[in-house]
C-alpha positions in Angstrom: -70.7 -49.0 25.4 -68.6 -51.8 23.5 -69.6 -52.3 19.9 -70.9 -55.8 20.4 -73.2 -54.6 23.2 -74.2 -51.7 21.2 -75.2 -53.8 18.2 -77.0 -56.3 20.5 -79.0 -53.5 22.2 -79.8 -52.0 19.0 -81.3 -55.3 17.8 -83.2 -56.0 21.0 -84.8 -52.6 21.1 -85.5 -52.1 17.4 -86.8 -55.7 16.9 -90.2 -54.3 18.0 -90.3 -51.4 15.7 -88.3 -48.8 14.2 -87.4 -45.6 16.0 -89.3 -42.8 14.5 -87.1 -39.7 14.3 -88.3 -36.2 12.9 -85.6 -33.8 11.9 -86.8 -30.1 11.6 -84.7 -27.6 9.9 -85.7 -24.3 8.0 -84.1 -25.1 4.7 -82.4 -28.0 3.2 -80.0 -26.1 0.9 -76.2 -26.1 0.6 -75.0 -25.1 3.8 -73.4 -26.6 7.0 -76.4 -27.4 9.0 -78.5 -28.7 6.1 -75.6 -30.9 4.7 -74.9 -32.2 8.2 -78.6 -33.1 8.7 -78.6 -34.9 5.3 -75.6 -36.9 6.2 -77.1 -37.9 9.4 -80.3 -39.1 7.9 -78.7 -40.7 5.1 -76.2 -42.7 7.4 -78.8 -43.8 10.1 -79.6 -47.5 9.6 -83.0 -47.5 7.7 -83.6 -51.0 9.0 -83.9 -49.5 12.7 -84.7 -45.9 12.1 -87.7 -44.2 10.3 -86.6 -40.8 9.5 -88.4 -37.7 8.3 -87.1 -34.2 7.4 -89.5 -31.3 7.9 -88.3 -28.0 6.2 -89.5 -25.1 4.2 -89.3 -24.4 0.5 -86.0 -24.1 -1.0 -84.8 -20.9 -2.6 -83.9 -21.1 -6.2 -80.4 -19.3 -5.9 -79.3 -21.5 -2.8 -79.5 -25.0 -4.4 -81.6 -27.8 -2.9 -80.6 -31.0 -1.1 -84.1 -32.5 -1.6 -83.3 -34.5 -4.6 -80.8 -36.3 -2.6 -83.2 -36.7 0.2 -85.6 -38.3 -2.2 -83.2 -40.7 -3.7 -82.3 -41.9 -0.2 -85.9 -42.8 0.5 -86.5 -41.0 3.9 -89.5 -39.0 4.2 -89.6 -35.4 3.5 -92.4 -33.0 4.5 -92.5 -29.5 3.1 -93.9 -26.8 5.1 -93.9 -23.7 2.9 -94.5 -21.2 5.8 -91.1 -22.1 7.4 -88.9 -19.2 6.4 -85.6 -17.9 8.0 -86.9 -14.4 8.7 -89.4 -13.5 11.4 -92.7 -13.4 9.9 -95.6 -13.7 12.7 -98.3 -15.0 10.3 -96.1 -17.6 8.6 -94.5 -18.5 11.7 -97.9 -19.3 13.4 -99.1 -21.1 10.4 -95.9 -23.2 10.3 -96.1 -23.9 14.0 -99.7 -25.2 13.6 -98.7 -27.5 10.8 -95.7 -28.8 12.7 -98.0 -29.7 15.6 -100.5 -31.5 13.1 -97.7 -33.6 11.4 -96.0 -34.4 14.7 -99.3 -35.6 16.4 -100.3 -37.6 13.4 -97.0 -39.4 13.2 -96.3 -40.0 16.9 -92.5 -39.6 16.7 -90.2 -41.0 19.3 -87.7 -38.2 18.8 -88.0 -34.7 17.3 -84.5 -33.4 16.5 -84.2 -29.6 15.7 -81.5 -28.0 13.9 -80.7 -24.1 13.9 -82.1 -21.3 15.7 -85.5 -20.6 13.8 -86.4 -24.4 13.5 -85.1 -24.8 16.9 -87.8 -22.4 18.4 -90.9 -23.4 16.6 -89.7 -27.1 16.3 -89.3 -27.6 20.1 -92.5 -25.7 21.0 -94.5 -27.9 18.7 -92.9 -31.1 19.9 -93.4 -30.1 23.5 -97.2 -29.4 23.0 -97.4 -32.6 21.1 -95.9 -34.6 24.0 -93.0 -36.0 22.1 -91.0 -38.0 24.7 -87.6 -36.8 23.4 -86.9 -33.4 22.1 -83.2 -32.6 20.9 -81.7 -29.4 19.6 -78.4 -29.2 17.8 -76.6 -25.9 18.1 -75.1 -24.9 14.7 -73.5 -21.6 16.1 -75.5 -19.6 18.7 -75.4 -16.0 17.4 -76.0 -15.1 21.0 -73.8 -12.0 20.6 -75.0 -10.8 17.2 -77.4 -7.9 16.8 -78.2 -5.1 19.1 -78.2 -5.2 22.9 -81.9 -5.6 23.1 -82.0 -8.4 20.3 -79.2 -10.4 22.2 -81.0 -10.2 25.5 -84.4 -11.3 24.0 -82.7 -14.2 22.0 -80.9 -15.5 25.2 -84.1 -15.3 27.2 -85.9 -17.4 24.5 -83.2 -19.9 24.5 -83.3 -20.3 28.2 -87.0 -20.8 28.2 -86.8 -23.3 25.3 -84.0 -25.3 27.3 -86.6 -26.3 29.7 -88.7 -28.0 26.9 -85.4 -29.9 25.6 -84.2 -33.3 26.6 -80.6 -32.8 25.3 -78.8 -29.9 23.7 -76.1 -31.2 21.3 -73.0 -29.1 20.6 -70.6 -29.3 17.7 -68.0 -27.2 19.4 -66.7 -26.7 23.0 -66.9 -22.9 22.4 -70.7 -22.9 21.9 -71.2 -25.2 25.1 -69.1 -22.8 27.0 -71.2 -19.8 25.7 -74.4 -21.7 26.9 -72.9 -22.1 30.4 -72.1 -18.4 30.5 -75.6 -17.3 29.4 -77.2 -20.0 31.7 -79.0 -21.8 28.9 -80.1 -25.2 30.1 -78.3 -27.5 32.5 -75.0 -29.1 32.1 -76.8 -32.4 32.6 -78.5 -31.6 29.2 -75.2 -30.8 27.3 -73.8 -33.4 25.0 -70.7 -32.5 22.8 -71.0 -34.4 19.4 -68.5 -32.5 17.4 -68.8 -31.9 13.7 -67.1 -33.0 10.7 -67.8 -33.7 6.9 -67.2 -36.5 4.4 -63.6 -35.7 3.4 -63.3 -38.2 0.6 -64.7 -35.9 -2.3 -62.2 -33.1 -1.3 -59.1 -35.4 -0.7 -59.8 -37.3 -3.9 -61.2 -34.4 -6.1 -61.2 -34.7 -9.9 -58.0 -33.0 -10.9 -59.0 -32.7 -14.6 -62.2 -31.1 -13.8 -60.3 -28.6 -11.5 -58.1 -27.6 -14.4 -61.3 -26.9 -16.6 -62.6 -24.8 -13.5 -59.6 -22.7 -13.6 -59.8 -22.1 -17.3 -63.5 -21.3 -16.9 -62.5 -18.6 -14.3 -59.8 -17.2 -16.7 -57.6 -17.4 -13.8 -54.6 -19.4 -15.2 -52.1 -16.8 -14.2 -54.0 -15.6 -11.4 -53.8 -16.1 -7.4 -57.2 -17.1 -6.2 -58.6 -16.2 -2.8 -61.9 -17.9 -2.0 -64.6 -18.9 0.3 -67.7 -21.0 0.2 -71.0 -20.3 2.0 -74.5 -18.9 1.8 -74.4 -15.2 0.9 -76.1 -14.0 3.9 -75.7 -11.5 6.8 -73.9 -14.3 8.8 -71.4 -14.9 6.1 -70.5 -11.3 5.9 -70.2 -11.0 2.1 -69.8 -7.1 2.4 -66.7 -7.7 4.5 -65.5 -10.1 2.0 -65.8 -7.4 -0.7 -64.1 -4.8 1.6 -61.1 -7.2 2.2 -60.9 -7.8 -1.6 -60.7 -4.1 -2.3 -57.9 -3.8 0.3 -55.9 -6.6 -1.3 -56.5 -5.6 -4.9 -54.9 -2.1 -4.2 -51.6 -3.8 -3.8 -51.8 -7.0 -6.0 -53.4 -6.9 -9.5 -52.8 -10.6 -10.2 -55.4 -11.9 -7.7 -59.2 -12.7 -8.0 -61.6 -13.3 -5.2 -64.5 -15.9 -5.4 -67.4 -16.4 -3.3 -69.2 -19.8 -3.9 -72.7 -20.2 -2.8 -76.2 -18.8 -3.1 -78.4 -16.9 -0.7 -80.6 -14.0 0.0 -78.0 -11.5 -0.6 -76.6 -12.8 -3.9 -78.2 -10.2 -6.1 -77.2 -7.2 -3.9 -73.7 -8.4 -3.9 -73.4 -8.8 -7.6 -74.7 -5.3 -7.8 -72.3 -3.8 -5.3 -69.4 -5.5 -7.0 -70.7 -3.8 -10.4 -71.0 -0.5 -8.6 -67.3 -0.7 -7.3 -66.1 -1.6 -10.7 -64.6 -5.0 -9.4 -66.4 -7.4 -11.7 -63.3 -8.8 -13.1 -61.7 -9.3 -9.7 -64.6 -10.3 -7.5 -66.8 -13.2 -8.5 -69.9 -14.4 -6.7 -70.4 -17.7 -8.5 -73.7 -18.9 -6.9 -74.4 -22.5 -6.1 -71.9 -25.0 -7.7 -72.2 -28.9 -8.0 -68.3 -29.0 -8.2 -67.3 -27.3 -4.9 -64.2 -29.6 -4.3 -62.8 -28.8 -7.7 -63.5 -25.1 -7.3 -61.9 -25.0 -3.9 -58.9 -27.0 -5.2 -58.0 -23.9 -7.2 -57.9 -21.6 -4.1 -54.5 -20.4 -3.0 -56.0 -19.0 0.2 -59.2 -19.8 1.8 -61.0 -17.1 3.8 -63.9 -17.1 6.2 -65.3 -13.6 7.0 -68.4 -15.0 9.0 -69.6 -12.9 11.9 -70.7 -16.1 13.8 -70.1 -19.7 13.3 -70.5 -23.0 15.1 -68.0 -25.4 13.5 -67.9 -24.3 9.7 -67.9 -27.2 7.3 -66.4 -25.1 4.4 -63.4 -24.4 6.6 -62.7 -28.0 7.3 -63.1 -28.7 3.6 -60.6 -26.0 2.6 -58.2 -27.5 5.3 -58.6 -31.1 4.0 -57.3 -29.7 0.7 -54.1 -28.4 2.2 -55.2 -24.7 1.8 -53.7 -22.0 4.1 -56.8 -20.2 5.8 -57.3 -16.8 7.2 -60.4 -16.7 9.4 -62.3 -14.5 11.9 -61.9 -15.0 15.6 -65.4 -16.5 16.2 -67.3 -19.4 17.7 -65.5 -22.7 17.4 -62.7 -21.4 15.1 -60.2 -21.8 17.7 -60.7 -25.5 17.9 -59.8 -25.8 14.4 -57.2 -23.1 13.6 -54.2 -22.2 15.7 -53.0 -18.8 14.8 -49.7 -19.0 12.8 -49.6 -22.7 12.8 -52.3 -24.1 10.5 -53.7 -20.8 9.5 -54.3 -17.2 10.7 -56.9 -15.8 12.9 -57.8 -12.2 12.9 -60.2 -10.0 14.8 -63.8 -9.6 13.4 -64.2 -6.7 10.9 -60.6 -5.8 10.6 -60.3 -5.7 6.8 -56.6 -4.2 6.8 -55.3 -6.9 9.2 -57.1 -9.5 6.9 -55.6 -8.1 3.8 -52.1 -8.1 5.4 -52.2 -11.7 6.3 -53.4 -12.7 2.7 -50.8 -10.6 1.0 -48.3 -12.2 3.4 -49.3 -15.8 2.3 -49.3 -14.8 -1.2 -45.7 -13.5 -1.0 -44.5 -16.4 1.0 -45.2 -19.6 -0.7 -43.1 -21.8 1.6 -45.0 -20.4 4.6 -48.3 -21.1 2.8 -47.3 -24.6 1.9 -46.3 -25.3 5.6 -49.6 -23.9 7.0 -51.6 -25.8 4.3 -49.9 -29.2 5.4 -50.6 -28.5 9.0 -54.2 -27.6 8.1 -54.6 -30.9 6.3 -53.4 -32.9 9.3 -56.0 -31.1 11.5 -58.9 -31.6 9.0 -58.3 -35.3 9.0 -59.4 -35.4 12.6 -63.1 -34.5 11.3 -64.8 -37.2 9.9 -68.7 -37.1 10.0 -69.3 -40.8 10.5 -67.9 -40.4 14.1 -70.6 -37.7 14.6 -73.3 -40.0 13.1 -72.2 -42.9 15.6 -72.4 -40.5 18.5 -75.9 -39.3 17.7 -77.1 -42.9 17.2 -76.0 -43.7 20.6 -77.7 -40.7 22.0 -81.0 -41.7 20.3 -80.9 -45.3 21.5 -79.8 -44.5 25.1 -82.5 -42.0 25.4 -85.2 -44.4 24.0 -84.0 -46.9 26.3 -85.0 -44.7 29.3 -88.4 -43.5 27.6 -89.6 -46.9 26.4 
């Protein structure tokens, strides 16, 4: 749709009333799905869209995006019983509360994000007869866990797809996986891509970055780092294992894991037991992530599953050479040997080998980092917002 027609249609449709959109997500903390949701509701035109975010209580050690949400003046509804883990009692209570809020507000669109919120949110929306129900896939995890768990999860997603108007994908890999496991119909699929606000990373505060390096006592050290939630998905145990392998060969290196999460305390304790406190740091939530990442010599991503990881794009926008696991949509971002290295999952020796190679080969690391920067520039989240806006408007057009 040409821009003039799009704007004209938007004015005609929205002159009657705002489109009421409810976003349902388990947590609004510092993580890819939450940040993407926040950016989307911030960028939606408030003159034409009435946005609400419904989520659970934020964990203290994960940071909260709710302050930003409040400042941006879109509505926030807290449902304390919405938690990541399976808890039958809390899940039922959260489900009932979701139905109550959705029916009371008569939303035009319910847009769910992530697996847990995607389940109870879509069920609640369907029972409340919401005309448009959307689900954004932030990495499936369809092959994570035991054989039995995987089969159950795939079955649930097939059933829920029947209740879903459109399934939005951030990566072609996730869409291909949905086709393979027969989740929904191809007519429901929409590839929206993923991206970030690159500006804070490309134009980071250099003086603050220097202060961070002094704070870390890493002025004469090489820094290997990652950013993410300290959770099973991000595989912090694997991060420590890789660090131990590298530290056997290099004593001028420190490993940094930036982010909070449910495993943060356990990982700090594991580092202490392994006597690696001086070389492996779990820093918790930071408000200066661009400046911390600017000090990385190599960025690593040890996740067991991902959609399109924001932290990886952020690192690449800072011209960092990356070493990542061969999972999800990684292949759409990183070409092995060109703008990073891709290694099989849970192969710590291979991971360590690639890291050491980059540390020993500064010219290669610089070339790879430059290629990574070029690829990252393709991912600007404003493009994603425009695609989602058009989806909202097109679907409202057919249901009005």
